[in-house]
C-alpha positions in Angstrom: 66.4 10.3 15.0 69.2 8.6 16.9 68.5 7.3 20.4 69.9 9.0 23.4 73.2 7.7 24.6 73.3 5.2 27.5 74.7 6.4 30.8 77.1 3.5 31.3 79.5 1.7 29.1 78.0 -1.6 27.9 78.9 -4.8 29.7 80.9 -6.6 27.1 81.8 -10.3 27.0 85.0 -11.1 28.8 88.3 -10.6 26.9 89.1 -14.3 27.1 86.9 -17.2 25.9 85.5 -19.6 28.5 85.4 -22.5 26.0 87.0 -23.4 22.7 85.2 -26.0 20.6 87.0 -28.0 17.9 85.9 -30.7 15.6 85.0 -29.2 12.2 87.5 -29.9 9.5 86.9 -26.6 7.7 85.4 -23.2 8.1 82.1 -22.6 10.0 79.8 -20.6 7.9 76.7 -20.3 10.2 75.8 -21.0 13.8 72.5 -20.9 15.7 71.4 -21.2 19.3 68.6 -23.6 20.3 65.6 -21.8 21.8 66.4 -22.8 25.3 70.0 -21.6 25.0 71.6 -24.9 26.1 73.0 -25.9 22.7 74.4 -24.5 19.5 74.5 -25.8 16.0 77.2 -25.0 13.5 77.2 -25.4 9.7 80.5 -25.9 8.0 82.4 -26.0 4.7 83.2 -29.6 5.6 79.6 -30.5 4.5 78.4 -31.2 8.0 76.3 -29.7 10.8 77.4 -30.3 14.4 75.6 -30.0 17.8 77.5 -28.7 20.8 77.0 -27.9 24.5 78.7 -24.5 24.7 78.7 -24.6 28.6 80.7 -27.8 28.9 82.5 -27.6 25.5 81.1 -31.1 24.6 80.4 -32.1 21.1 77.0 -33.9 21.1 76.3 -35.0 17.5 77.3 -34.8 13.9 74.9 -34.5 11.0 76.4 -35.4 7.7 76.1 -37.6 4.5 73.4 -35.5 2.7 75.0 -32.3 1.6 77.8 -32.9 -1.0 79.1 -29.3 -0.8 79.5 -26.8 2.0 76.5 -26.1 4.3 75.8 -22.4 4.2 73.0 -21.8 6.8 70.9 -23.6 9.4 67.7 -22.8 11.3 66.4 -24.7 14.4 62.7 -25.2 15.0 61.4 -23.6 18.2 60.8 -27.0 19.9 64.4 -28.0 19.2 63.3 -31.3 17.6 64.1 -30.4 14.0 66.3 -28.1 12.0 66.8 -27.1 8.3 70.1 -26.8 6.4 71.0 -25.4 3.0 74.1 -25.7 0.9 76.0 -24.9 -2.2 74.6 -28.1 -3.7 71.3 -26.3 -4.2 69.6 -28.5 -1.7 67.6 -27.9 1.5 67.1 -30.6 4.1 64.8 -30.9 7.1 66.4 -33.0 9.8 65.2 -34.8 12.9 67.6 -34.0 15.7 67.2 -37.1 17.8 67.7 -39.6 15.0 70.0 -37.4 12.8 67.9 -38.5 9.8 66.6 -36.4 7.0 62.8 -36.0 7.1 62.4 -34.0 3.9 64.4 -32.8 0.9 63.5 -29.5 -0.9 64.8 -28.9 -4.4 64.0 -26.1 -6.8 66.8 -23.5 -6.7 69.1 -23.3 -9.7 72.2 -22.2 -7.8 73.6 -22.5 -4.3 71.3 -21.7 -1.4 72.7 -19.0 0.9 70.3 -18.4 3.7 67.1 -19.7 5.4 64.4 -18.3 7.6 61.2 -19.6 9.2 57.9 -17.8 9.1 56.5 -16.7 12.4 54.8 -20.0 13.1 57.3 -22.2 11.3 54.6 -23.4 8.9 56.5 -21.8 6.0 60.2 -21.8 5.3 62.0 -19.2 3.1 65.2 -19.8 1.2 67.5 -17.2 -0.5 69.8 -18.3 -3.3 72.5 -17.4 -5.6 69.9 -17.7 -8.4 68.5 -14.3 -7.3 65.3 -15.7 -5.9 63.6 -16.2 -2.6 61.4 -19.3 -2.5 58.7 -20.0 0.1 57.9 -23.5 1.1 54.9 -24.9 2.9 56.2 -27.1 5.7 52.8 -28.5 6.6 52.6 -30.7 3.5 54.8 -33.0 1.5 54.6 -30.9 -1.6 57.9 -30.6 -3.4 57.2 -27.3 -5.1 57.5 -23.9 -3.5 54.3 -22.0 -3.0 55.9 -18.7 -3.9 59.0 -17.4 -5.6 60.2 -13.8 -5.2 62.5 -12.6 -8.0 63.1 -8.9 -7.4 66.8 -9.2 -6.8 69.2 -8.5 -9.6 72.0 -10.6 -8.2 72.7 -13.3 -5.6 70.8 -13.0 -2.3 73.2 -13.5 0.5 71.1 -13.0 3.6 67.4 -13.2 4.7 65.4 -12.6 7.9 61.8 -12.6 8.8 60.3 -10.3 11.5 56.6 -10.4 12.3 54.8 -9.7 9.0 57.9 -8.8 7.0 60.5 -10.5 4.9 63.9 -8.7 4.6 66.6 -9.7 2.1 70.1 -8.4 1.3 71.8 -9.1 -2.0 75.0 -8.6 -3.9 73.3 -5.8 -6.0 73.2 -3.7 -2.8 69.4 -3.9 -2.5 67.9 -4.2 1.0 64.4 -5.3 0.2 61.5 -5.2 2.7 58.4 -7.2 1.8 55.4 -6.1 3.8 53.0 -9.0 3.8 50.1 -6.9 5.0 50.3 -4.3 2.4 51.6 -6.5 -0.4 54.3 -4.0 -1.0 58.1 -4.1 -1.5 60.4 -1.3 -0.4 64.0 -1.2 -1.5 66.9 0.6 0.2 69.8 0.8 -2.2 73.1 0.7 -0.3 75.4 0.4 -3.4 77.4 -2.4 -1.7 76.9 -6.1 -1.4 75.0 -7.0 1.7 76.3 -9.9 3.7 74.4 -9.8 7.0 71.1 -8.4 8.4 70.0 -8.3 12.1 67.0 -6.7 13.6 67.0 -4.8 16.9 65.1 -6.2 19.9 62.4 -3.6 19.6 62.1 -4.4 15.9 62.5 -0.7 14.8 66.0 -0.8 13.4 68.2 -3.0 11.2 71.9 -3.7 11.5 73.3 -4.3 8.0 76.8 -5.4 7.1 78.2 -4.6 3.7 81.3 -5.8 1.9 83.0 -2.4 2.1 84.0 -2.9 5.7 81.0 -0.9 7.1 78.1 -1.8 9.2 75.0 0.5 9.1 72.2 0.9 11.6 69.1 1.8 9.6 65.6 3.0 10.6 63.2 0.4 9.3 60.4 2.9 8.8 62.1 5.2 6.4 65.5 3.7 5.7 67.4 6.5 7.2 70.9 5.8 8.5 71.3 6.2 12.3 75.0 5.2 12.7 77.9 3.6 10.8 80.4 1.3 12.4 83.8 0.7 10.9 87.3 -0.4 11.7 87.0 -4.1 11.0 87.9 -5.8 7.7 85.1 -7.2 5.5 85.6 -7.0 1.7 86.1 -10.6 0.5 83.7 -12.9 2.4 80.4 -12.9 4.2 81.0 -11.7 7.8 78.0 -11.6 10.2 77.4 -8.8 12.7 74.9 -8.6 15.6 73.3 -6.4 18.2 73.6 -7.6 21.8 70.3 -8.7 23.3 69.9 -5.4 25.1 70.5 -3.3 22.0 73.4 -1.5 23.8 76.3 -2.4 21.6 77.3 -3.9 18.2 79.5 -6.9 17.7 81.1 -8.1 14.5 83.8 -10.5 13.2 86.5 -9.5 10.8 88.5 -11.1 8.0 91.7 -10.7 10.1 90.2 -12.8 13.0 89.5 -9.9 15.3 86.3 -9.4 17.3 85.0 -5.9 17.3 82.6 -4.1 19.6 81.1 -0.6 19.1 78.8 1.5 21.3 75.4 1.6 19.6 74.5 5.2 19.6 77.8 7.1 19.0 79.4 4.2 17.1 82.6 4.6 19.1 84.8 1.5 19.2 84.7 -0.2 22.6 87.2 -3.1 22.2 89.1 -5.0 19.5 90.2 -8.5 20.4 92.4 -10.9 18.4 90.0 -13.8 19.0 90.7 -16.2 16.1 93.7 -17.1 13.9 91.5 -17.2 10.7 88.7 -15.0 9.5 85.9 -14.6 12.1 82.8 -15.3 10.0 79.8 -15.6 12.3 78.7 -14.9 15.8 75.5 -15.1 17.8 74.3 -14.0 21.3 72.1 -15.8 23.7 71.5 -13.5 26.7 75.0 -12.8 28.1 76.8 -15.5 26.2 78.4 -14.9 22.8 79.6 -17.6 20.4 82.0 -16.9 17.6 83.2 -19.2 14.7 86.0 -18.8 12.2 87.2 -20.0 8.8 89.5 -22.6 10.4 86.5 -24.4 12.0 87.3 -23.2 15.6 84.4 -22.1 17.8 84.8 -20.0 20.9 82.4 -19.1 23.8 82.5 -15.8 25.5 80.6 -14.6 28.6 79.9 -11.2 30.2 81.1 -10.3 33.6 79.4 -8.6 36.6 81.6 -5.6 36.5 80.0 -3.6 39.2 77.5 -3.6 42.1 74.8 -2.2 39.9 75.0 -5.1 37.5 74.6 -7.6 40.3 71.7 -5.7 41.8 70.0 -5.6 38.4 70.5 -9.4 38.1 69.1 -10.0 41.5 66.1 -7.7 41.0 65.3 -9.4 37.7 65.5 -12.8 39.2 63.2 -11.7 42.0 60.7 -10.3 39.5 60.6 -13.5 37.5 60.2 -15.6 40.6 57.2 -13.5 41.8 55.6 -13.7 38.4 56.1 -17.5 38.2 54.8 -18.2 41.7 51.5 -16.6 40.7 50.7 -19.6 38.5 53.0 -22.3 39.7 54.2 -23.1 43.3 57.3 -24.8 42.1 60.3 -22.9 40.7 63.4 -24.7 39.4 66.5 -23.0 38.2 68.4 -25.5 36.1 71.6 -23.6 35.9 72.6 -20.7 38.1 75.9 -19.4 36.8 77.9 -16.7 38.5 81.3 -18.2 37.6 84.4 -16.1 37.1 82.9 -13.1 38.8 84.3 -11.3 41.9 81.1 -11.1 44.0 81.4 -9.6 47.5 80.4 -11.5 50.6 77.3 -9.3 50.9 76.4 -10.3 47.3 76.8 -14.0 48.1 74.6 -13.5 51.2 71.9 -11.6 49.2 71.8 -14.3 46.5 71.5 -17.3 48.8 69.1 -15.5 51.2 66.8 -15.0 48.2 67.1 -18.6 47.0 66.7 -20.0 50.5 63.7 -17.9 51.6 61.8 -18.2 48.3 61.8 -22.0 48.2 63.6 -22.3 44.9 65.5 -25.4 43.7 68.7 -24.8 41.9 69.8 -27.9 40.1 73.3 -26.8 39.2 75.5 -24.0 40.7 78.4 -22.8 38.6 80.6 -20.7 40.8 84.0 -21.7 39.6 86.7 -19.1 39.0 85.3 -16.7 41.7 88.4 -15.4 43.4 86.2 -13.9 46.2 84.5 -17.2 47.0 86.4 -17.6 50.3 85.8 -19.6 53.5 83.3 -17.0 54.6 81.3 -17.2 51.4 81.4 -21.0 51.6 79.9 -20.8 55.1 77.0 -18.8 53.6 76.5 -21.6 51.1 76.7 -24.2 53.9 74.0 -22.4 55.9 71.9 -22.4 52.7 72.2 -26.1 52.4 71.2 -26.6 56.0 68.0 -24.8 55.4 66.9 -26.9 52.3 64.3 -29.6 52.2 65.3 -32.9 50.6 63.3 -32.1 47.5 65.3 -28.9 46.9 68.8 -30.3 47.0 71.1 -29.3 44.1 72.5 -31.9 41.8 75.8 -30.2 41.1 78.1 -27.6 42.6 81.1 -26.3 40.6 83.5 -24.6 43.1 86.9 -25.0 41.4 89.5 -22.2 41.1 88.2 -20.3 44.1 89.8 -19.2 47.4 88.6 -22.0 49.7 90.8 -23.4 52.5 90.5 -26.3 54.9 88.4 -24.1 57.3 85.6 -23.5 54.7 85.8 -27.0 53.4 85.3 -28.4 56.9 82.2 -26.2 57.4 80.8 -27.3 54.1 81.3 -31.0 54.9 79.7 -30.5 58.3 76.6 -29.1 56.7 76.4 -32.2 54.4 76.8 -34.5 57.4 74.1 -32.8 59.4 71.5 -33.0 56.6 69.8 -35.8 54.7 70.0 -34.0 51.3 72.3 -36.6 49.8 72.3 -39.1 48.3 69.1 -38.1 46.5 67.0 -41.2 45.9 66.8 -42.2 42.3 63.1 -42.9 42.8 60.7 -42.8 45.8 61.5 -45.6 48.3 64.6 -46.5 46.3 67.6 -48.0 48.0 70.1 -46.1 45.8 70.7 -42.5 45.2 72.8 -39.8 43.6 75.5 -38.1 45.6 76.2 -34.4 45.1 78.4 -33.8 42.0 81.2 -31.6 43.3 84.2 -29.9 41.8 86.8 -28.3 44.1 90.1 -28.5 42.3 92.5 -25.6 42.3 91.5 -24.3 45.7 93.8 -24.1 48.8 92.5 -27.0 50.9 94.9 -29.2 52.8 94.7 -32.5 50.9 95.0 -34.4 54.2 91.6 -32.9 55.2 90.0 -34.1 52.0 91.5 -37.6 52.4 90.1 -37.7 55.9 86.6 -37.1 54.5 87.2 -39.7 51.8 88.3 -42.3 54.4 85.3 -41.5 56.5 83.0 -42.3 53.6 81.5 -38.9 53.2 83.2 -38.3 49.8 83.7 -40.7 46.9 86.3 -39.6 44.3 85.6 -40.3 40.6 87.1 -39.5 37.3 85.5 -38.5 34.0 86.6 -41.7 32.4 84.9 -43.9 35.1 82.0 -41.5 35.5 80.0 -40.7 38.6 78.1 -43.6 40.2 74.9 -44.1 42.2 75.4 -45.3 45.7 73.5 -46.9 48.5 71.1 -44.5 50.2 73.4 -44.8 53.3 76.5 -44.3 51.2 78.8 -41.4 50.3 77.1 -38.0 50.1 79.5 -36.5 47.5 81.0 -37.5 44.2 84.2 -35.5 44.0 85.8 -35.1 40.5 89.5 -35.9 40.5 91.9 -36.3 37.6 93.4 -39.6 38.7 92.0 -42.0 41.3 94.2 -42.7 44.3 96.3 -39.6 43.7 96.1 -36.0 44.7 93.0 -33.8 44.7 94.4 -31.0 42.6 94.8 -28.4 45.4 97.1 -25.4 45.4 99.5 -24.8 48.3 99.8 -21.8 50.5 97.3 -19.2 51.4 94.8 -17.8 48.8 96.0 -14.6 47.2 94.1 -11.4 47.2 91.3 -11.4 44.5 93.2 -8.9 42.4 96.3 -11.2 42.4 94.4 -14.4 41.8 95.6 -16.5 38.8 93.2 -16.6 35.9 90.8 -19.5 36.1 91.3 -22.5 33.8 88.7 -23.7 31.4 86.4 -26.1 33.1 85.2 -28.9 31.0 82.2 -29.8 33.2 80.2 -32.6 31.7 76.6 -32.6 32.8 76.0 -36.2 33.5 72.3 -36.0 32.9 71.9 -33.6 30.0 75.2 -33.2 28.1 75.4 -36.8 27.0 72.6 -36.7 24.6 70.3 -34.2 22.9 66.9 -33.7 24.4 64.3 -31.5 22.7 62.5 -31.3 26.1 65.6 -30.3 28.1 65.3 -27.6 30.8 64.4 -24.3 29.2 66.0 -20.9 29.4 64.1 -17.7 29.9 64.2 -16.0 26.5 63.0 -12.5 27.2 65.1 -11.6 30.2 67.8 -9.9 28.2 69.8 -6.8 28.6 69.8 -6.5 32.4 73.5 -6.3 32.9 73.7 -9.8 34.5 77.3 -10.6 33.9 77.9 -14.3 33.8 74.6 -15.2 35.4 73.1 -17.5 32.8 70.3 -18.9 35.1 67.9 -21.2 33.6 64.4 -21.4 35.1 62.7 -24.7 34.4 59.7 -26.6 35.7 59.3 -30.1 36.8 56.6 -32.1 35.1 55.2 -30.9 31.8 56.6 -28.8 29.1 57.3 -25.2 30.1 55.4 -22.4 28.3 58.3 -20.4 27.0 60.0 -23.4 25.4 56.9 -23.9 23.3 55.8 -20.3 22.8 56.9 -20.2 19.2 56.8 -23.9 18.5 54.6 -25.9 16.1 51.9 -25.2 13.6 48.2 -24.5 14.2 45.4 -24.4 11.7 44.4 -20.8 10.8 40.8 -19.7 10.9 39.3 -19.6 7.4 38.4 -16.2 6.2 34.8 -15.3 5.2 33.7 -15.9 1.7 35.5 -19.1 1.3 35.1 -21.1 -2.0 32.1 -23.4 -2.0 34.2 -26.1 -3.6 34.9 -28.6 -0.8 38.4 -28.9 0.4 40.2 -32.1 1.4 40.9 -32.8 5.1 43.5 -30.6 6.7 47.0 -31.3 5.5 49.0 -33.7 7.7 51.2 -31.8 10.1 53.2 -32.5 13.3 51.5 -32.3 16.6 52.1 -29.0 18.2 51.3 -27.0 21.3 50.7 -23.3 21.0 51.1 -21.4 24.3 51.0 -17.7 24.8 54.2 -16.4 26.2 53.9 -14.3 29.3 57.6 -13.3 29.5 58.3 -9.6 30.2 59.6 -7.6 27.3 63.3 -6.7 27.2 64.5 -3.3 28.1 65.6 -1.5 24.9 66.6 2.0 24.0 63.9 4.2 22.6 64.6 6.5 19.6 64.0 10.1 20.5 61.1 12.1 19.2 59.7 9.3 17.0 56.1 9.1 16.0 54.0 6.4 17.7 54.1 3.1 15.8 51.1 0.9 15.3 50.7 -2.1 17.5 52.9 -5.0 16.5 51.6 -8.5 15.9 51.4 -10.8 18.9 50.7 -14.4 19.7 47.1 -14.7 20.8 45.0 -17.8 21.4 47.5 -20.0 19.7 47.5 -18.2 16.3 49.2 -15.3 14.7 46.9 -12.2 15.1 47.6 -8.7 13.9 47.5 -6.3 16.8 46.0 -3.5 14.6 43.5 -5.6 12.8 40.9 -8.2 13.5 41.8 -10.1 10.4 44.4 -12.8 10.2 48.0 -11.9 9.3 49.3 -12.0 5.8 51.1 -15.2 6.7 47.7 -16.9 6.9 46.7 -16.0 3.4 44.7 -12.9 3.7 45.6 -9.8 1.7 48.8 -10.0 -0.3 49.0 -13.8 -0.6 45.8 -14.2 -2.5 45.9 -17.2 -4.8 49.7 -17.5 -4.3 50.5 -14.3 -6.1 51.6 -10.9 -5.1 49.7 -9.1 -7.8 51.0 -5.9 -9.3 53.0 -5.3 -12.4 56.3 -6.7 -11.3 59.4 -5.1 -9.9 60.8 -1.8 -10.8 64.2 -3.1 -11.9 64.8 -4.0 -15.6 65.8 -7.5 -16.6 69.2 -6.4 -17.5 72.1 -7.9 -15.5 73.3 -5.8 -12.6 76.8 -4.4 -12.3 77.7 -7.4 -10.2 78.9 -10.5 -12.0 76.7 -13.4 -11.1 79.6 -15.8 -11.1 81.9 -13.7 -8.9 80.0 -14.0 -5.6 82.1 -15.2 -2.7 83.2 -18.8 -2.7 86.0 -20.7 -1.2 88.7 -21.7 -3.7 89.0 -25.1 -2.1 87.6 -27.2 0.7 90.0 -26.0 3.4 88.9 -23.7 6.1 91.3 -20.9 5.5 91.0 -20.8 1.7 89.0 -17.5 1.6 90.5 -15.8 -1.5 88.5 -13.7 -3.9 88.8 -10.6 -5.9 87.6 -7.5 -4.2 84.1 -6.4 -4.9 83.8 -3.5 -7.4 81.9 -0.5 -6.4 78.6 -0.1 -8.2 77.9 3.3 -9.8 74.9 4.1 -12.0 75.8 4.1 -15.7 74.7 6.7 -18.2 71.4 5.7 -19.7 70.8 3.1 -17.1 67.2 2.4 -16.1 66.4 4.4 -12.9 63.5 3.3 -10.8 60.7 5.6 -9.6 61.6 6.3 -6.0 60.3 8.0 -2.9 62.9 10.2 -1.2 63.9 8.9 2.2 65.4 10.7 5.2 68.9 9.3 4.6 71.6 11.4 6.0 73.5 13.4 3.3 77.1 12.3 2.8 79.7 12.8 0.1 80.6 9.1 0.5 77.6 7.4 -1.1 78.9 4.0 -0.2 78.0 4.8 3.4 74.6 6.3 2.9 71.5 4.6 1.6 70.1 6.0 -1.6 66.5 6.9 -2.2 64.1 4.2 -1.1 62.2 2.3 -3.8 58.6 1.3 -3.2 57.1 -1.3 -5.5 54.9 -4.3 -5.6 57.1 -7.4 -5.4 57.6 -9.6 -8.3 56.3 -13.1 -7.8 56.9 -16.0 -10.1 54.3 -18.8 -10.1 53.5 -20.9 -13.1 49.8 -21.2 -13.9 48.8 -24.9 -13.9 46.4 -26.3 -16.5 44.6 -29.5 -15.8 42.4 -31.6 -18.1 38.7 -32.0 -17.6 37.1 -32.9 -15.2 39.8 -31.8 -12.7 40.0 -28.1 -11.6 42.6 -26.3 -9.6 41.3 -24.4 -6.6 43.1 -22.4 -3.8 42.7 -22.8 -0.1 43.0 -19.4 1.6 43.0 -21.2 4.9 46.0 -23.4 4.2 47.6 -21.3 1.4 47.7 -24.3 -0.9 46.3 -25.2 -4.2 44.1 -28.4 -4.3 42.5 -30.5 -7.0 38.7 -30.9 -7.4 37.0 -33.4 -9.7 33.9 -31.7 -11.0 32.2 -35.0 -11.9 32.9 -37.0 -8.8 33.2 -34.2 -6.2 36.6 -35.6 -5.0 39.0 -33.1 -3.5 42.7 -33.9 -3.0 45.9 -32.1 -2.1 48.3 -34.0 -4.2 48.3 -33.8 -8.0 46.5 -36.9 -9.3 48.9 -39.5 -10.7 46.4 -40.2 -13.5 44.0 -37.7 -15.0 
């Protein structure tokens, strides 16, 4: 049944982007956030992958030279050190992020590769292709062959996701296929339209499915029933991705006309339609309250939510307090790498509440982003000044972004006085060092008398610098502030006259704030972002708790590969030593679960799988999950009698799937998809009736659900005597055993 409607209108991203990223020479076909939320990667028709800092708008790195056609999808490893890409050249590459070098090349698909997904522990990679197959690759070994091929689709597979113990694919034949690895069973929901995008809800109970008939459907995973349909956008020619926001309160989607659409989740009512791009808006992705969109002309835009009311701020503050309390139970140090309340109209009471919490709790905030706050007046800056007076030297911030606010000479003077009275800055570069880092400060577009600023510069408190020259370290007795200016020995970028009322304040300009320590280069160990604190109505508060010292737990919660416990009754034939694999750290995540809506009057579901003791354990069973080789993965085969579909070609033409007609970003022309209808005498699968809502428009309602064992393709290998092929249930790999010498090896012998 459909969930109950939320009481409040969802807090949507702002109507204007906060950053616009350019650099791709053609359309962006996929984008992905890093696990810590500090960076995004984009895959393009221009045959490259690029790395960006969405907060500063800075382009970090370009990965190119391997794909010779467009890059269709990317997936980033949980530890941010590697990523995989796939393209229309039929190739899959595993990249090292730091060196921008390819580590591994995977070949085996006969047509272009459309989508990628990691298994739950990233020890397997799944790829979906135009050749109608899904291939599964073991990422722990150097084997070039896939360990499994699923061939149930009748036409090109456009999208693919994994969730716990399930693989879900969407194809041009309209089949939404669910592979249950525990049961060894495949269930098909036939939507009768090409499926271009699949997303799973935060609670894992629903799927958001985009089809190329300009409809998006919310489906119940358990029985395939349709809960809601969202329409109004244009999606008939190309693959356009849709997404649920992290709190499962609204739906977002691009459109072929460049508009960005939002719908309320439950009632499917349109919330807003924004002309966001000049070309087709092809992909989008959320991280907490930040949304990134990308279009067919290569332009990428960043959007952020706003704190629209007092309740949203109170929720943010309560959530921050809860996280701090939880963290202090195990670690006395709490560091917020990035506290971002920019472009929000906080009241003076709210500024006081926030800084009182930070000051009394003993929290270090490395970077404050408060630019564009029309309510950050002299009185609010005095609150911040008192906060600075109460800090110890070890808790001094590194950066403060206060541009485009309502500060005058009075508040600026009080702020400078607080800096003069304390020894927070310069922060020593090392213990007992004679040089240090001044406070990185931005204050342009305020209402400060420039003569007052020049006075502090002449007194040696402030040192102006430009982006070209860069901020400098100083003597420990030197300037306390590095103030960013546009041109040295010129003005300080202040407005004249008194600040206007908040409702009459000019819109803030985009701020291209380059983080001097982190934006210049990619770092897999960069400060992490809490990943589970979603959907609290934070507005623009993208705070980033991090820890000094070792690697934080949440950054590594899903990272790496760990050996699985061997099941009982293992083959007596000795196995080789464990396959070579990267070093990894498995840490159980203790983050609180996100608040999500609950479907009304649903039966209780079994426990979901969870991370326990560094391995993937099923919550409802003591045995290892199907990812580890028990159950349906026995001997690399699904078993069963194959799929229910006949081998006849589907109603979709294999060579008519969406492609660009040229290498340019706006060349998205294609014939409209025909509507598939069952033909007389066509083979009809045996089906279980689902609870799909009846409708005269069959293109908007799933048909009966098909349950079948999946079809697996795996060639039997014959080897000459004395070699034998055996299978490791522990590692889900075949290995070779010499019955005469007793030798066991993973790789196929070069000479028999």
